[in-house]
C-alpha positions as CSV (number, residue, x, y, z in Angstrom):
1,X,0.0,-0.1,0.1
2,X,0.8,3.4,-0.7
3,X,2.9,5.6,2.0
4,X,3.8,9.4,1.9
5,X,7.5,10.8,2.5
6,X,8.4,12.4,5.6
7,X,8.2,15.7,3.6
8,X,4.9,15.5,2.9
9,X,3.8,14.2,6.4
10,X,5.9,17.1,7.4
11,X,3.4,19.7,4.9
12,X,0.3,17.8,5.9
13,X,0.8,18.9,9.4
14,X,1.8,22.0,8.6
15,X,-1.5,22.4,6.4
16,X,-3.5,21.0,9.4
17,X,-2.4,23.5,11.9
18,X,-0.6,20.8,14.2
19,X,1.6,22.2,16.9
20,X,3.9,20.2,17.8
21,X,7.5,19.4,16.4
22,X,8.8,16.4,15.7
23,X,6.0,14.9,14.1
24,X,3.9,12.1,16.5
25,X,4.1,9.1,15.8
26,X,1.6,5.9,17.4
27,X,3.2,4.0,20.2
28,X,1.0,1.1,20.4
29,X,0.4,-0.3,23.5
30,X,1.2,2.4,25.3
31,X,-2.2,4.2,25.9
32,X,-1.4,7.3,23.3
33,X,-2.4,6.4,19.8
34,X,-6.1,6.3,20.1
35,X,-5.8,10.0,21.4
36,X,-3.6,11.0,18.9
37,X,-5.5,9.3,15.9
38,X,-8.4,11.5,17.8
39,X,-6.6,14.4,17.4
40,X,-5.9,13.9,13.8
41,X,-9.6,12.8,12.8
42,X,-9.9,16.5,14.1
43,X,-7.8,18.8,12.1
44,X,-8.3,16.3,9.3
45,X,-12.1,17.3,9.3
46,X,-11.6,20.9,10.3
47,X,-9.0,21.2,7.4
48,X,-9.9,19.1,4.4
49,X,-13.5,19.8,3.1
50,X,-16.0,16.8,1.7
51,X,-16.9,18.7,-1.3
52,X,-17.9,17.4,-5.0
53,X,-16.4,20.7,-6.5
54,X,-13.9,18.6,-9.2
55,X,-17.0,17.2,-10.9
56,X,-18.4,20.8,-11.3
57,X,-15.5,22.7,-11.3
58,X,-13.2,21.5,-14.0
59,X,-12.4,21.2,-17.5
60,X,-12.4,17.2,-17.0
61,X,-15.1,16.2,-14.4
62,X,-13.1,13.2,-13.1
63,X,-11.2,12.6,-10.1
64,X,-8.1,10.4,-9.5
65,X,-7.6,8.5,-6.6
66,X,-3.4,8.5,-6.9
67,X,-1.8,9.1,-3.5
68,X,0.2,11.7,-5.1
69,X,-2.8,13.2,-6.8
70,X,-4.9,13.5,-3.6
71,X,-2.1,14.8,-1.7
72,X,-1.4,17.8,-4.1
73,X,-5.4,18.1,-4.3
74,X,-5.3,18.3,-0.2
75,X,-2.3,20.0,0.5
76,X,-1.0,21.9,-2.1
77,X,-4.3,23.5,-3.3
78,X,-6.4,23.5,0.1
79,X,-9.2,21.5,-1.2
80,X,-10.9,17.9,-0.1
81,X,-13.4,15.7,-1.9
82,X,-15.8,13.0,-2.0
83,X,-15.4,9.8,0.5
84,X,-13.1,8.1,-1.9
85,X,-10.7,10.9,-2.0
86,X,-10.4,12.0,2.0
87,X,-10.6,8.7,3.1
88,X,-8.1,7.3,0.7
89,X,-5.5,10.5,1.6
90,X,-6.4,10.2,5.1
91,X,-5.6,6.6,5.2
92,X,-2.8,7.1,3.2
93,X,-1.5,10.0,6.2
94,X,-2.3,7.2,8.6
95,X,-0.1,4.3,7.8
96,X,2.5,6.9,6.6
97,X,3.0,7.1,10.7
98,X,2.7,3.8,11.5
99,X,-1.2,3.2,11.9
100,X,-2.3,-0.3,10.9
101,X,-5.4,0.7,8.2
102,X,-7.4,-1.4,6.2
103,X,-9.7,0.1,4.0
104,X,-13.2,-1.1,3.3
105,X,-16.5,-0.8,1.0
106,X,-19.6,0.6,2.1
107,X,-23.3,0.8,1.0
108,X,-25.8,4.2,1.8
109,X,-28.7,4.0,3.0
110,X,-32.0,4.4,1.1
111,X,-32.7,6.6,4.3
112,X,-29.8,8.9,3.1
113,X,-30.5,9.7,-0.4
114,X,-34.0,9.9,-0.5
115,X,-34.8,7.1,-2.0
116,X,-38.1,5.6,-0.9
117,X,-37.9,2.1,1.6
118,X,-35.1,1.2,4.1
119,X,-33.1,-0.7,2.2
120,X,-29.0,0.3,1.0
121,X,-27.6,1.4,-2.4
122,X,-24.4,-0.8,-3.7
123,X,-21.0,-0.2,-3.2
124,X,-20.6,3.7,-3.3
125,X,-19.0,4.7,0.4
126,X,-15.4,4.4,1.7
127,X,-14.2,3.8,5.4
128,X,-11.4,2.7,7.0
129,X,-11.1,0.7,9.7
130,X,-7.7,1.5,12.1
131,X,-6.7,-1.6,14.2
132,X,-4.6,-0.3,18.2
133,X,-4.0,-2.7,20.3
134,X,-6.3,-5.2,18.9
135,X,-9.3,-3.4,18.9
136,X,-10.5,-2.2,15.8
137,X,-12.5,1.6,14.9
138,X,-14.5,3.2,12.5
139,X,-12.7,5.5,10.9
140,X,-14.4,7.6,7.9
141,X,-13.4,11.4,7.1
142,X,-15.7,11.2,4.0
143,X,-19.4,11.4,5.1
144,X,-20.0,15.2,5.5
145,X,-22.0,16.8,9.0
146,X,-23.9,13.1,9.3
147,X,-20.3,11.3,9.6
148,X,-18.4,9.9,12.9
149,X,-16.5,13.2,14.0
150,X,-14.3,10.5,15.9
151,X,-13.1,7.0,15.9
152,X,-15.8,4.6,17.0
153,X,-15.0,0.9,18.5
154,X,-16.3,-1.6,16.8
155,X,-18.6,-2.8,19.5
156,X,-22.3,-3.4,18.2
157,X,-24.7,-1.3,20.0
158,X,-22.6,1.2,22.2
159,X,-23.6,4.7,21.7
160,X,-20.8,7.5,21.3
161,X,-21.3,11.0,21.7
162,X,-20.9,13.5,18.9
163,X,-20.5,17.4,18.4
164,X,-23.3,19.0,21.1
165,X,-26.2,16.2,21.3
166,X,-25.1,13.9,18.9
167,X,-25.0,10.4,19.1
168,X,-23.9,7.8,17.2
169,X,-24.0,4.1,17.0
170,X,-22.5,0.9,15.6
171,X,-24.9,-2.3,15.1
172,X,-23.4,-5.8,13.8
173,X,-26.6,-6.9,11.8
174,X,-28.1,-8.1,8.3
175,X,-29.3,-5.6,6.3
176,X,-32.9,-5.8,4.7
177,X,-31.6,-7.1,1.2
178,X,-30.1,-10.1,2.1
179,X,-31.5,-13.3,1.4
180,X,-29.2,-15.1,3.7
181,X,-30.2,-13.6,7.3
182,X,-26.8,-15.2,8.4
183,X,-24.8,-12.4,6.4
184,X,-23.6,-9.2,8.9
185,X,-22.4,-6.0,7.9
186,X,-21.1,-2.8,10.2
187,X,-24.2,0.2,10.1
188,X,-23.4,3.5,11.0
189,X,-26.4,5.2,12.6
190,X,-26.9,9.1,14.1
191,X,-29.3,11.1,15.8
192,X,-29.3,14.6,16.6
193,X,-30.6,14.2,20.2
194,X,-32.1,12.2,22.5
195,X,-35.6,12.5,21.1
196,X,-34.7,12.1,17.9
197,X,-35.1,9.5,16.0
198,X,-31.8,7.2,14.5
199,X,-31.0,7.5,11.2
200,X,-29.1,4.3,10.1
201,X,-27.0,6.0,7.2
202,X,-25.0,3.6,6.2
203,X,-23.2,0.1,6.7
204,X,-19.7,-1.2,5.7
205,X,-17.8,-4.7,5.5
206,X,-14.4,-5.4,7.5
207,X,-13.4,-7.2,4.4
208,X,-10.4,-5.5,2.6
209,X,-11.0,-3.7,-0.6
210,X,-8.4,-3.4,-3.1
211,X,-7.3,0.0,-4.8
212,X,-9.1,-1.3,-7.9
213,X,-12.4,-2.1,-6.1
214,X,-12.5,1.9,-5.5
215,X,-11.1,2.7,-8.7
216,X,-14.7,0.7,-10.3
217,X,-16.8,2.5,-7.3
218,X,-14.7,5.8,-8.1
219,X,-15.8,5.8,-12.0
220,X,-19.6,4.7,-10.8
221,X,-20.1,7.6,-8.4
222,X,-18.5,10.5,-9.9
223,X,-20.1,9.3,-14.1
224,X,-23.7,8.6,-13.2
225,X,-26.4,11.0,-13.5
226,X,-27.8,10.0,-11.0
227,X,-25.2,10.1,-8.2
228,X,-25.6,12.8,-5.8
229,X,-22.1,14.1,-6.0
230,X,-22.7,14.9,-9.8
231,X,-26.4,16.2,-9.3
232,X,-24.6,19.0,-6.5
233,X,-22.1,21.6,-6.1
234,X,-21.7,21.2,-2.3
235,X,-18.9,21.9,0.6
236,X,-18.8,20.9,3.7
237,X,-16.3,21.0,7.0
238,X,-15.8,21.3,10.8
239,X,-15.8,24.4,12.8
240,X,-13.6,24.2,15.4
241,X,-12.9,26.0,18.5
242,X,-8.9,26.3,19.7
243,X,-8.7,27.3,23.5
244,X,-6.0,27.5,25.1
245,X,-3.3,24.8,27.8
246,X,-4.4,21.3,25.2
247,X,-2.3,18.9,25.4
248,X,-0.5,20.3,22.7
249,X,2.4,17.4,22.1
250,X,-0.7,15.3,20.9
251,X,-1.9,17.8,18.5
252,X,-5.1,18.8,21.3
253,X,-6.3,21.9,21.6
254,X,-9.1,22.2,18.6
255,X,-12.8,20.8,19.5
256,X,-15.5,20.4,16.4
257,X,-18.2,22.6,17.5
258,X,-20.4,22.9,14.1
259,X,-20.1,22.7,10.7
260,X,-19.8,25.1,7.5
261,X,-21.7,23.8,4.7
262,X,-21.6,25.2,1.0
263,X,-24.6,23.5,-0.7
264,X,-25.9,24.9,-4.1
265,X,-26.8,28.2,-3.5
266,X,-26.5,28.9,-0.1
267,X,-23.7,29.1,2.3
268,X,-24.5,28.4,6.5
269,X,-23.4,27.4,9.9
270,X,-24.9,24.8,12.2
271,X,-23.1,25.4,15.7
272,X,-23.9,23.0,18.2
273,X,-27.0,24.2,20.8
274,X,-27.5,27.5,18.1
275,X,-30.0,27.4,15.2
276,X,-28.3,26.7,11.8
277,X,-27.3,30.6,10.7
278,X,-27.6,31.6,6.9
279,X,-24.0,33.7,6.7
280,X,-25.1,33.9,2.4
281,X,-27.5,33.3,-0.5
282,X,-25.4,32.9,-4.0
283,X,-27.0,35.0,-6.6
284,X,-24.6,34.1,-9.2
285,X,-21.2,31.9,-10.2
286,X,-19.2,34.5,-9.3
287,X,-20.8,34.9,-6.0
288,X,-20.3,31.0,-5.4
289,X,-16.7,31.3,-6.1
290,X,-15.8,34.3,-4.1
291,X,-17.9,32.0,-1.6
292,X,-15.7,28.8,-1.9
293,X,-12.4,31.3,-1.6
294,X,-14.0,33.1,1.9
295,X,-15.2,30.7,3.9
296,X,-13.3,27.5,3.1
297,X,-10.0,29.1,1.1
298,X,-10.5,27.2,-2.2
299,X,-9.3,29.7,-5.1
300,X,-10.3,28.3,-8.3
301,X,-8.4,28.6,-11.4
302,X,-9.7,30.3,-14.4
303,X,-9.9,26.6,-16.3
304,X,-12.1,25.5,-13.1
305,X,-14.7,28.1,-13.0
306,X,-15.1,27.6,-16.5
307,X,-16.0,24.0,-16.0
308,X,-19.2,24.5,-15.0
309,X,-21.1,26.4,-17.8
310,X,-23.3,24.6,-19.4
311,X,-24.2,22.3,-16.0
312,X,-27.4,22.1,-14.5
313,X,-25.7,23.2,-11.8
314,X,-24.4,26.6,-12.5
315,X,-25.6,29.2,-11.2
316,X,-27.3,31.2,-14.5
317,X,-26.4,35.1,-15.3
318,X,-22.9,34.9,-14.8
319,X,-20.7,35.0,-18.2
320,X,-17.0,34.7,-17.7
321,X,-14.8,37.8,-18.6
């Protein structure tokens, strides 16, 4: 499996604002590895957005899962990507640091996609399983505001706190579509508070997927007309709070407090415990391009700006000079 060089890892840590030098490494068996992974995940979610921009703002409307292409996109250009991009990238970072990482495939629920019924779509999601001291954890930095915000141990039925009143749960169970009811997958569920119903977001396997498997999944996800990513322009990243006195050698001192979202023609911010705040209405393509720079630090090239012209996702009315 691919890894990044020491120089690339150094640049990545600069990108996510890691405060400690020398760069950290997991120390299995000494109790520091899980907090390190948790801190890395928080900083990754706050610095690397979950987004679909290249499927709309690019000359080719295609995505590469090659680790060095992803490094250039994330670290050099300050962009992000969807699940297979962000989780391939983050998995490569973790592997480069010495973590034990297994990439696996997932099925997104109809509840997530808005499709009627209680079933699941085909393989279209990617997550990583990280093993620490013989315990397996779900690590997913590519599902947006409803995704896990910390490593979740693979323990069926155990609830974990998220941001604010959000709760997460993993369940090891058969899916509605299984004709062999002895089959089992892990189902990731979330709910906004104690009074809200649980929503089954996606299911994933423990069977290792190869890069060739994700290439097939990526081709479908980035080209099918009915794909959510093809239909929607969005960019999401975690809003964080920084405080003094954190355990800086472990990268702490940053805590997720909500989400900043650009979706279609709106920019919103949702901080835990507060009503969602509308930050900007986008009336033209020029305004959306500027909003990506202002709120997410993503600066599109002229060729990328022109890539959306003629697509159904273009905000009509703005013509390039």
